[in-house]
Every structure is written in C-alpha cells, then in structure tokens.
C-alpha positions as CSV (number, residue, x, y, z in Angstrom):
1,M,-23.7,2.6,7.5
2,K,-26.5,5.0,6.4
3,I,-26.7,8.7,5.7
4,K,-30.0,10.4,5.1
5,G,-31.7,7.0,4.6
6,M,-29.4,5.9,1.8
7,C,-27.0,3.0,1.9
8,V,-23.4,4.2,1.7
9,K,-20.7,2.0,0.1
10,M,-18.0,1.3,2.6
11,P,-14.3,1.3,1.7
12,Q,-12.6,-2.1,1.2
13,V,-9.7,-3.1,3.5
14,F,-7.5,-6.1,3.0
15,D,-5.5,-6.0,6.3
16,I,-5.3,-4.4,9.7
17,Q,-1.8,-4.8,11.3
18,K,-1.3,-4.2,15.0
19,Y,1.9,-3.1,16.6
20,S,3.5,-1.9,13.4
21,I,6.9,-0.2,13.9
22,H,7.9,0.5,10.3
23,D,4.9,2.6,9.2
24,G,5.7,5.8,11.0
25,D,6.6,7.0,14.5
26,G,6.2,4.8,17.5
27,I,3.9,1.8,17.7
28,R,1.1,2.0,15.1
29,T,-2.0,0.3,13.8
30,S,-1.8,0.1,10.0
31,I,-5.0,-0.1,8.0
32,F,-4.5,-1.3,4.4
33,F,-7.0,-0.3,1.8
34,Q,-7.7,-2.3,-1.3
35,G,-7.0,-0.9,-4.8
36,C,-4.0,0.7,-6.3
37,P,-3.5,2.7,-9.6
38,L,0.2,1.7,-9.8
39,R,1.6,-1.6,-11.1
40,C,5.0,-1.8,-9.5
41,A,7.0,-4.7,-10.8
42,W,8.1,-5.5,-7.2
43,C,4.8,-4.9,-5.5
44,H,4.8,-6.9,-2.2
45,N,1.0,-6.7,-1.8
46,P,-0.3,-7.8,-5.3
47,E,-3.6,-8.9,-3.8
48,S,-4.2,-5.2,-3.1
49,Q,-4.0,-3.9,-6.7
50,Q,-7.6,-4.6,-7.7
51,K,-10.4,-2.8,-5.9
52,K,-12.6,-5.9,-5.8
53,P,-11.9,-8.8,-3.4
54,Q,-9.2,-11.1,-4.6
55,L,-9.2,-14.9,-4.2
56,L,-5.9,-16.5,-3.3
57,W,-5.3,-20.2,-3.8
58,N,-2.5,-22.3,-2.1
59,R,-1.6,-25.1,-4.5
60,E,0.4,-27.0,-1.9
61,K,-2.6,-27.4,0.4
62,C,-5.1,-28.2,-2.3
63,T,-6.0,-31.9,-2.7
64,G,-8.0,-31.4,-6.0
65,C,-11.3,-32.6,-4.4
66,G,-13.3,-30.2,-6.6
67,W,-15.6,-29.2,-3.7
68,C,-14.9,-25.5,-4.4
69,A,-16.1,-25.8,-8.0
70,G,-19.3,-27.4,-6.8
71,V,-20.2,-24.6,-4.3
72,C,-19.2,-21.6,-6.4
73,P,-22.4,-19.7,-7.1
74,Q,-20.9,-17.9,-10.1
75,K,-19.5,-21.1,-11.6
76,A,-16.2,-19.3,-11.7
77,I,-14.2,-22.4,-10.8
78,T,-13.8,-25.4,-13.1
79,M,-11.8,-28.6,-12.7
80,E,-9.1,-29.3,-15.3
81,Q,-7.1,-32.5,-14.8
82,G,-7.8,-32.5,-11.1
83,V,-6.8,-28.9,-10.6
84,P,-9.3,-26.0,-9.8
85,V,-9.0,-23.2,-12.4
86,L,-10.5,-19.8,-11.5
87,D,-12.1,-17.4,-13.9
88,R,-11.1,-14.2,-12.2
89,D,-13.4,-12.0,-14.3
90,A,-16.4,-14.1,-13.2
91,C,-15.3,-14.4,-9.5
92,I,-17.0,-11.8,-7.2
93,G,-15.0,-12.7,-4.1
94,C,-18.0,-13.9,-2.2
95,G,-15.8,-16.3,-0.2
96,K,-18.2,-19.3,-0.5
97,C,-15.3,-21.6,-1.7
98,V,-13.1,-20.3,1.1
99,M,-15.7,-21.2,3.8
100,E,-16.3,-24.7,2.2
101,C,-12.6,-25.6,1.5
102,L,-11.8,-28.6,3.6
103,E,-8.0,-28.0,3.5
104,S,-8.0,-24.2,4.0
105,A,-6.3,-23.8,0.7
106,R,-8.3,-20.7,-0.3
107,A,-8.5,-17.2,1.1
108,V,-10.2,-13.9,0.1
109,S,-8.3,-10.6,0.3
110,G,-10.7,-7.6,0.8
111,E,-13.5,-6.8,3.2
112,R,-15.9,-3.9,3.5
113,K,-15.4,-2.0,6.7
114,S,-17.3,1.0,8.1
115,V,-15.7,4.1,9.5
116,R,-17.0,3.1,12.9
117,E,-15.4,-0.4,12.7
118,L,-12.0,1.1,11.6
119,L,-12.1,3.8,14.3
120,E,-12.8,1.1,16.9
121,A,-9.9,-1.0,15.6
122,G,-7.5,1.9,15.7
123,E,-8.6,3.1,19.1
124,K,-8.1,-0.2,20.9
125,D,-4.3,0.4,21.2
126,R,-4.4,4.0,22.3
127,V,-2.3,3.2,25.4
128,F,0.5,2.0,23.1
129,Y,0.3,5.1,21.0
130,E,0.5,7.3,24.1
131,E,3.5,5.5,25.4
132,S,5.5,5.3,22.1
133,G,4.3,8.4,20.2
134,G,2.5,6.2,17.7
135,G,-0.9,6.2,16.1
136,V,-2.7,5.0,13.0
137,T,-1.3,4.7,9.5
138,L,-3.6,4.5,6.5
139,S,-1.9,2.5,3.7
140,G,-2.7,0.2,0.8
141,G,-2.9,-0.5,-2.0
142,E,-3.4,3.2,-2.2
143,V,-5.6,4.9,0.5
144,M,-5.7,8.1,-1.5
145,T,-7.7,6.4,-4.3
146,A,-10.0,4.4,-2.0
147,E,-13.7,4.7,-2.6
148,P,-15.8,6.2,-1.3
149,F,-13.2,8.8,-0.4
150,E,-15.6,10.7,1.8
151,E,-15.3,7.7,4.2
152,V,-11.5,8.1,4.3
153,V,-11.9,11.8,5.1
154,E,-14.3,10.9,7.9
155,L,-11.9,8.3,9.2
156,C,-9.0,10.8,9.3
157,R,-11.3,13.4,11.0
158,G,-12.5,10.8,13.5
159,F,-9.0,9.8,14.6
160,F,-7.9,13.5,14.7
161,E,-10.9,14.4,17.0
162,K,-9.9,11.5,19.3
163,G,-6.4,12.8,19.5
164,I,-4.8,9.9,17.6
165,S,-2.0,10.7,15.2
166,V,-2.7,9.8,11.5
167,F,0.0,9.0,9.0
168,I,-0.8,8.5,5.3
169,D,1.4,6.1,3.4
170,T,1.0,7.0,-0.3
171,S,2.4,6.9,-3.8
172,G,1.1,10.4,-4.4
173,F,-0.8,9.2,-7.5
174,A,-4.2,10.8,-6.7
175,S,-5.9,14.1,-7.3
176,W,-4.7,17.1,-5.3
177,E,-8.2,17.8,-4.2
178,R,-8.1,14.6,-2.1
179,F,-4.9,15.6,-0.4
180,E,-6.5,19.0,0.4
181,R,-9.5,17.4,2.1
182,I,-7.4,15.3,4.5
183,L,-4.6,17.7,5.2
184,P,-6.2,19.2,8.3
185,Y,-6.3,15.8,10.0
186,V,-3.0,14.2,9.0
187,T,0.2,14.3,11.1
188,A,2.6,13.2,8.4
189,F,2.8,11.7,4.9
190,L,5.0,8.6,4.1
191,Y,5.6,9.6,0.5
192,D,7.0,7.1,-2.0
193,I,9.1,8.2,-5.0
194,K,9.8,5.1,-7.1
195,A,11.7,7.0,-9.8
196,V,12.3,10.5,-10.9
197,N,13.2,9.6,-14.5
198,P,9.8,9.4,-16.3
199,E,10.8,6.6,-18.7
200,T,12.0,4.4,-15.8
201,H,8.8,5.2,-13.9
202,Q,6.5,4.4,-16.8
203,K,8.4,1.1,-17.5
204,W,8.5,-0.3,-14.0
205,I,5.6,1.4,-12.3
206,G,3.1,1.5,-15.2
207,V,2.1,5.2,-14.9
208,D,3.6,8.6,-15.6
209,N,5.1,10.3,-12.5
210,R,4.2,13.9,-13.2
211,L,1.2,13.9,-10.9
212,I,3.3,12.3,-8.1
213,L,6.0,14.9,-8.3
214,E,3.4,17.7,-8.6
215,N,1.6,16.6,-5.5
216,L,4.9,16.3,-3.6
217,R,5.6,20.0,-4.4
218,K,2.1,21.0,-3.3
219,L,2.3,19.1,0.0
220,S,5.7,20.8,0.7
221,A,4.3,24.2,-0.1
222,A,1.3,23.5,2.2
223,G,3.8,22.8,5.1
224,A,3.0,19.1,5.4
225,D,5.3,16.8,7.4
226,I,6.7,14.6,4.7
227,R,8.9,11.5,5.2
228,L,10.3,10.6,1.7
229,R,10.6,6.9,1.0
230,L,12.7,5.6,-1.9
231,P,12.1,1.9,-2.7
232,L,15.3,0.8,-4.4
233,V,15.9,-2.1,-6.8
234,S,19.3,-2.9,-8.1
235,G,19.8,-1.9,-11.8
236,I,16.4,-0.2,-12.0
237,N,16.2,2.9,-9.9
238,D,19.4,2.8,-7.7
239,S,21.8,4.6,-10.1
240,R,23.8,7.6,-8.9
241,E,22.0,9.6,-11.6
242,E,18.6,8.7,-10.3
243,I,19.5,9.6,-6.7
244,E,21.1,12.8,-7.8
245,A,17.8,13.6,-9.6
246,V,16.1,13.1,-6.2
247,L,18.7,15.5,-4.6
248,Q,18.0,18.1,-7.3
249,L,14.3,17.7,-6.7
250,L,14.7,18.4,-3.0
251,Q,17.1,21.3,-3.5
252,S,14.5,22.9,-5.8
253,G,12.5,23.9,-2.7
254,I,10.8,20.7,-1.5
255,H,11.1,20.2,2.2
256,V,11.0,16.8,3.8
257,R,11.6,15.8,7.4
258,K,13.4,12.5,6.8
259,I,14.5,10.3,3.8
260,H,14.2,6.5,4.0
261,L,16.1,4.3,1.5
262,L,14.2,1.0,1.3
263,P,16.1,-1.8,-0.4
264,Y,14.0,-4.3,-2.4
265,H,12.8,-7.4,-0.7
266,D,10.9,-10.4,-2.1
267,I,8.5,-10.9,0.8
268,G,5.5,-10.8,-1.5
269,K,6.7,-13.2,-4.3
270,N,4.8,-16.2,-3.0
271,K,1.5,-14.3,-3.3
272,Y,1.8,-14.1,-7.1
273,A,1.4,-17.8,-7.6
274,R,-1.6,-17.8,-5.3
275,L,-3.1,-15.1,-7.6
276,D,-2.2,-17.0,-10.8
277,R,0.3,-14.4,-11.8
278,S,4.0,-14.6,-12.8
279,Y,6.8,-12.8,-10.9
280,D,10.0,-11.7,-12.6
281,E,12.2,-12.6,-9.8
282,A,15.3,-12.8,-11.9
283,A,15.1,-9.0,-12.7
284,L,14.8,-7.9,-9.1
285,A,17.4,-7.7,-6.5
286,P,18.3,-5.3,-3.6
287,P,21.3,-2.9,-3.8
288,T,24.3,-3.9,-1.9
289,P,24.8,-2.4,1.6
290,E,27.9,-0.5,0.3
291,H,25.9,1.0,-2.6
292,L,23.1,2.0,-0.3
293,E,25.5,3.9,1.9
294,E,27.0,5.7,-1.2
295,L,23.5,6.7,-2.2
296,A,22.7,7.9,1.4
297,E,25.8,10.1,1.3
298,I,24.5,11.8,-1.8
299,L,21.2,12.6,-0.2
300,R,22.8,13.8,3.1
301,Q,23.9,16.9,1.1
302,T,20.3,18.1,1.8
303,G,21.0,18.3,5.5
304,V,18.0,16.0,6.0
305,P,18.4,12.8,8.1
306,V,18.8,9.8,5.8
307,V,17.9,6.3,7.1
308,I,18.5,3.0,5.4
309,G,15.5,0.8,5.9
310,G,12.0,1.5,7.4
C-alpha cells in the first residue's frame, strides 16, 4: 500500500477467524493483531506478544534432519545433539525454514496485511452479519497498540462506511488519543479488566493498571458501549474482595452494558513449548462453577446483566 508515493508499513496480523460467536454480538469475523504490551501469566495467545513474526516448532513432528538449519539465511538455527535450537533474537521470521521443513514441524505466526486485504476478508461474510446481527471484531495481541495505528483507524472507518459493525477487543492499555480516533467508527468495546488491585495486576499482568482504569472511565464518559470482561483465575483474581472492588468501580459512575465472567482455560498451554517458553500450569486453575455464581451475584447488584462465559 502506498500513500503520496511512499511505502507504508502494514499492520501485522497473526490470525483471522471466521464464524466467531464469542467475540461480540452475532456471527463475527475476528482479526487478531500481533503485539501486546501486557504479559498475562495465563495468556492463551503467547505467539501474539511480540510485534515481530514468531516461529513455532513442534518437537513431536521434528525428525532432527537439520534441513532447517541449512536453509536459514540468518543462521539463527543450529543443531545440538540432533535437535534444532533457535536463536530468537537472530530470527526475523522470514519463514524459509517453514517452507522447507519436510515434516511440517514449523510455522510462523504473523503476516503483514493491508487495509484493503482486511476489509475484503471481513466483508466476505456480510450475509452472516446481516442475518445474525454480527460484524467484525478487532482483537490481538492488542489492536490498540498495533502499528501503524493509522491503518487501524482506516480499517475501522472502512468497515463503518460499509455498514459493518466493528467491535474492539482490548485490554485498555493504550493512549487515550488512540481510543478517541476510532470512537466514531466502533459499535462496542470488549474491555478486559484483569485485576483492580494494582499489586495483583503488576505481579500477574506485568504492567500497572492505572491507564487501563482511566481509559475505562473515559470511554464510559464518552458514551461508548462497553462489555466488561473479567478473566478469572482461581486464587489470583477471583476473591470476593477483588470482585467487590470491580463493583465499587462500576458504582462510581462507570456504565457498562454487560459483564462477562471468563473462567481460566489452558487452551494455549501447548503453544509455550513451541515457542521455547515455560508455562506455570501448577499455579493456574479456573474458579469452581459455584464460586463463579457467587461472584456473579455480587456484580448483579449493579443491575447490569452478568454472564458466565463468553
């Protein structure tokens, strides 16, 4: 894509999911952008955290032939005792080893996509949106920190002008100026609150939560349609005190349309090994159904519908 004769860097997308039913109203197409400023201990898309393409390796499929090491133009792969070892700092995600792998043991997460390509991908299922009240959801990673953000604004505007609903799935950890730029084109925000307690948030999410809570207040004041989502992990952020803090936050004047309690799941744990990363499975578990219902009852004091699950 070019503007005024200059090459424009396109945003990086790591997945486009069709027929999504858990990412907003109706049937949706969900576009997942690469890169996230958070480091949630239970992240189920760890391949999305870095903004550059990420190489995933399936040890079970690998035969140790060494072909990948021989074709890597960056010499980022070396063989050690019959096992390919990747230098992730040297890897540029070019995909050469993926294309040449005889056993399909390698994959790259992340691909540059133009606004035109993404608009075309989202528009293909217009008939399903019209029948179900659906649309397109921009997610991540974190779409609000995607670069260049001007392309994200153009994408939101493009869908808006085509009459296609746009939902933004966000952690809220981005500058308010970015939210202001897309507000005119967005139907609703799926807004995650991982923890209200700042110490809990810093420990398990890796960043301070002041910006997240500030942006939530500003979106509410701007009249945005907000669907609050609370990912809950047993013993970490599912205490009565934490949920009562959410209740107090909402009662302070923040208006949301619906609250979703999302119990932890381990759907992404197998990806960590493929990224050469550890996963603290022992520390992570979902709240019991009974406890989730108790927490839901606390939040129903707001008068807002509370749903357990997506």
